[in-house]
C-alpha positions in Angstrom: -15.3 -176.5 60.2 -16.9 -174.1 62.6 -14.1 -174.6 65.1 -11.4 -173.8 62.4 -13.4 -170.8 61.1 -13.9 -169.4 64.5 -10.3 -169.9 65.5 -9.2 -168.2 62.2 -11.5 -165.2 62.8 -10.6 -164.7 66.5 -6.9 -165.4 65.7 -6.9 -162.7 62.9 -8.7 -160.2 65.1 -6.2 -160.9 67.9 -3.3 -160.7 65.5 -4.5 -157.2 64.5 -4.5 -156.1 68.1 -1.1 -157.6 68.8 0.1 -155.8 65.6 -1.2 -152.5 67.0 0.6 -153.3 70.3 3.8 -153.9 68.4 3.5 -150.5 66.7 2.9 -148.8 70.0 5.9 -150.6 71.5 8.2 -149.5 68.6 6.9 -145.9 69.1 7.7 -146.2 72.8 4.0 -145.8 73.8 3.7 -149.2 75.5 2.9 -148.9 79.2 3.6 -151.2 82.2 6.9 -152.8 81.3 10.4 -151.4 81.0 11.8 -151.5 77.4 14.9 -153.2 78.8 12.7 -156.1 79.9 10.1 -155.9 77.1 12.3 -156.3 74.0 14.4 -159.3 75.2 11.2 -161.1 76.2 9.4 -160.3 73.0 12.4 -161.5 71.0 12.4 -164.9 72.6 8.6 -165.5 72.9 8.3 -167.3 69.6 10.8 -169.9 70.7 9.2 -170.2 74.1 5.7 -170.6 72.5 7.0 -173.3 70.1 8.7 -175.3 72.8 5.8 -174.9 75.1 3.3 -176.1 72.5 5.5 -179.1 71.7 5.6 -180.0 75.4 1.8 -179.4 76.1 0.8 -181.4 73.0 3.0 -184.3 74.2 1.3 -184.1 77.6 -2.2 -184.0 76.1 -1.3 -186.9 73.7 0.0 -189.0 76.7 -3.2 -188.2 78.7 -5.5 -189.1 75.7 -3.6 -192.4 75.3 -3.8 -193.4 78.9 -6.9 -191.8 80.5 -10.6 -192.1 79.7 -12.3 -194.2 77.1 -13.5 -193.6 73.6 -17.0 -193.7 75.1 -16.3 -191.0 77.7 -19.0 -188.3 77.4 -18.0 -185.1 75.6 -14.2 -185.9 75.1 -14.3 -189.6 74.1 -15.4 -189.4 70.5 -14.0 -186.0 69.8 -10.5 -186.2 71.4 -9.7 -189.7 72.8 -10.8 -191.7 69.8 -8.6 -189.9 67.3 -5.5 -190.3 69.4 -6.1 -194.0 69.9 -7.1 -194.6 66.3 -3.6 -193.5 65.4 -2.1 -196.3 67.4 -4.4 -198.9 65.8 -3.7 -197.6 62.3 -0.7 -195.3 62.0 -1.7 -194.2 58.5 -5.2 -193.1 59.6 -4.1 -189.6 60.3 -2.8 -189.3 56.7 -6.3 -190.0 55.3 -7.9 -187.2 57.3 -8.4 -183.8 55.6 -7.2 -180.6 57.2 -10.5 -180.0 59.0 -10.7 -183.5 60.5 -7.0 -183.4 61.5 -7.0 -180.0 63.0 -10.6 -179.0 63.9 -10.5 -180.3 67.5 -7.2 -178.5 68.2 -8.8 -175.2 67.0 -11.8 -175.7 69.4 -9.4 -176.3 72.3 -7.3 -173.4 71.3 -10.3 -171.1 71.4 -10.7 -171.9 75.1 -7.4 -170.0 75.6 -7.4 -167.5 72.7 -10.9 -166.1 73.1 -10.5 -164.9 76.7 -7.2 -163.4 75.9 -8.6 -161.5 72.9 -11.6 -160.4 75.0 -9.8 -159.3 78.2 -6.2 -158.4 77.4 -5.3 -154.8 76.4 -2.4 -156.0 74.2 -2.3 -152.7 72.3 -1.3 -150.6 75.3 0.0 -152.7 78.2 3.4 -154.3 77.8 2.8 -157.4 80.0 -0.6 -158.0 78.4 1.1 -157.7 75.0 3.7 -160.3 75.9 1.0 -162.7 77.3 -1.1 -162.1 74.2 1.8 -162.6 71.8 2.7 -165.8 73.6 -0.9 -167.1 73.5 -1.3 -166.3 69.8 2.0 -168.0 68.9 1.4 -170.9 71.3 -2.1 -171.7 69.8 -0.7 -171.5 66.3 2.1 -173.9 67.2 -0.4 -176.2 68.9 -2.4 -176.2 65.6 0.9 -177.0 63.8 1.7 -180.1 66.0 -1.2 -182.1 64.6 -0.3 -181.1 61.0 3.4 -181.9 61.6 2.4 -185.3 63.0 0.3 -186.0 60.0 3.1 -185.1 57.7 5.5 -187.3 59.6 3.3 -190.4 58.8 2.8 -189.6 55.1 4.6 -191.7 52.6 5.3 -188.7 50.5 5.1 -185.4 52.4 5.3 -182.2 50.4 8.8 -181.1 49.4 9.0 -178.1 51.7 7.8 -180.3 54.6 10.5 -182.8 54.0 13.1 -180.0 54.0 11.8 -178.7 57.3 11.8 -182.3 58.7 15.4 -182.8 57.6 16.4 -179.5 59.2 14.8 -180.6 62.5 12.3 -177.7 62.5 9.3 -180.0 62.5 
C-alpha cells in the first residue's frame, strides 16, 4: 500500500509540473529545444512510452522467470515469486487485489520517477520536459501491464476491458 500511495503522490506532483511545462510550451516560454523538434516529439511520446513499457515489462518478466530463485534475498519473495507463481497457477493473478497485483510495480517505478521529479526542470526546459513526460507515461504504462495481464487471465473481465482487448489496445 505504501508503494502505491507514494507512487500516486509523486506521480501527481510530477504530473502537475509536467502540466506547468505544457502551459509554458504552448505559450512559447519553453527553453532549450526548437519548437520544430519539440512538438513532433511531444506528440509521439505517449506511443513511444507505451511501446517501451510493453518491451521492458516483457524483458523483466523473462528475467524473473529465468534468473534467481524465490529465496534470493530482497527480490526473491517480492518479485521473482509472483512471476513464477503465475506459471504454476495461471489464475493466481486474478485472485490478487489491486494492491497485491500492482504494489511492486509502483515501488520499482519510484526508482525512476522520484529522481526525475526531483532533478528535472520540466516546467522550463524543453528536453527535460520531454524526458519527464516520457518517464511519467512510461511508469503509468508499466503499472498498466500488470493490470492488463491480470485482466487477460480473468474469466469475466469488465466490459470496457473486453472492448479494449478486442480492439487490440491492451
